[in-house]
C-alpha positions, 0 to 999 in steps of 0.5 A, a space after each residue: 465314736 466314744 466308749 465309757 470304759 468301767 473297771 468296777 472292781 477297781 472303781 475306775 471309769 473313763 471315756 476313750 475316743 476312737 478318733 484323735 482328730 480329723 482333717 476334713 473328712 479324713 479321720 486320724 484314729 488313736 489306734 493308728 497313732 498308738 501303732 505308730 508310736 510302738 513302731 517308732 519305739 522299736 526302731 529307736 531301740 534297734 538303732 541303739 542296739 544295732 552296734 552292740 549286735 554288730 549290725 549295720 544300721 543303714 542296711 537294717 533300715 532297708 530290711 525294716 522298711 521292706 518288712 513293714 510293707 510285708 507285715 501290713 500285706 500279710 496281716 491283712 491277708 491272714 485276716 481275710 483268709 480266715 475271716 468267717 463268711 464270704 464277704 471278701 470272696 464276693 467283693 475282693 475290693 473290700 480287701 483294700 479297705 484296711 482303714 476299716 479294720 481287719 489286721 491280724 498280728 500273727 500275719 504281720 509278724 510272719 510278713 515282717 520276718 519273711 519280707 524283712 529277712 529276704 531284704 536282710 539277706 540281699 543287703 548281706 546282713 546276718 539274718 539270725 542276728 537281725 531276727 534276734 533284734 527284730 524279736 525285741 522290737 516286736 515285743 516293744 511294738 506289740 506291748 504298746 500297740 495292744 493299747 489300741 484295742 482299749 481305745 477301740 474296745 475290741 479283742 476282749 475276753 469272756 466274763 470274769 469276776 476278777 477285780 480288774 474285769 472291764 465293762 463297756 458298751 462294746 463288751 455288753 453287746 457280747 457279754 451282757 451284764 458282766 465285766 470281761 477279761 481285758 485281754 489287751 492288758 494281759 498281752 501288753 504286760 506279758 510283751 513288756 515282761 518278755 522284752 525285759 527278760 530277753 533284753 537282759 538275756 541278749 546282753 548277758 547270756 546269748 550264745 548264738 545268733 538266733 537264740 533270742 528269736 527262738 526264745 521269743 517265739 516260745 514266749 509269745 506263743 505260750 502267752 498268746 495260746 493262753 490269751 487267745 483261749 479267753 477271747 470272744 472274737 477269735 478267727 477259726 479254722 474253716 473246717 475244724 472248730 479250732 482257733 487259728 491263733 491257738 493252733 499257730 501259737 502251739 506250733 511256734 512253742 513246739 518248734 521253738 523248743 525243739 530248735 532250742 534243744 537241737 542248738 543247745 551246744 551251738 556257739 556262733 555269736 557274732 555280736 552283743 552280750 557281755 564280755 564274759 559270754 563272748 569270751 566264753 564262746 571263743 569270739 573275744 580277745 581276752 586282752 581287750 575290754 568289751 567296750 575298749 576302755 579300762 575302768 579303774 578306781 581313778 575313772 575310765 582311762 584310755 589304754 595308753 594312760 593306764 599302765 602298771 609299768 613306768 615309762 623309761 623316759 618318766 623313770 629317767 626324769 624322776 632319777 635326775 630330779 632325785 639326784 639334783 635334790 641330793 646335790 643341793 642338800 650337800 
């Protein structure tokens, strides 16, 4: 299916296709490709960051794979549980038709943390440190993955007269005659901004394992609470007229802030961060550089090549040469 997408305030119009290509009767959709790209970018980031965070990458891969399976299962169950009506209760086999859509990001995050965290514990990894790295990976995956909503023309907001309002055949079915908030864009940009800020924080200012993760749930919770209030397709609580994601987002923000306050004096960092921060929390040897190298005006020299004192044999050699020169002059 194709969609003509228009941003009238910006003078931009283009066509998006839901299906990238087909193999026989099997369709490969852009949404799935975009999600996969987000996942792979998160894995690449984790691979480059694992050493700095003192996390064994081989063990981490086990946790990631189990977390991926758990995220798909829980994302589907979250959607099914809060889906309005009795479609899935009357025909449980419909639950297995994931290819027809119906995954919830919050369920995916919960599943990834739960299943991945259990495997990390089994593989004897430091779970709080793994959660810190996972939080940064989540932001990458979410930031990229949200562009799949543009392709499917879903998860958009209410009517708006802002310059970046979006209009398409799908939005017209819900909000006729008016551009809508491109909620996918809001969430994507906020995820990328959150990643940038938390990446810098993790490298420079993190004081204990788990602190980045707590900041993540506060950041994403606050962003999602705002965005969810604009959307027209929110899942609702069955017995209360409240949006499920907004309630969960508020809980995340509240719990995260409380834990950040409780642990405000905690200093149990096991890896990553600048040398000054590591030294400040008492986990670094002040005699060594964080990367094991000495940076000088002559470039990066190995420790044995950089010394302010002359070696005894070098001093003796220079003295002998000076004496020989003096003898020749006489």
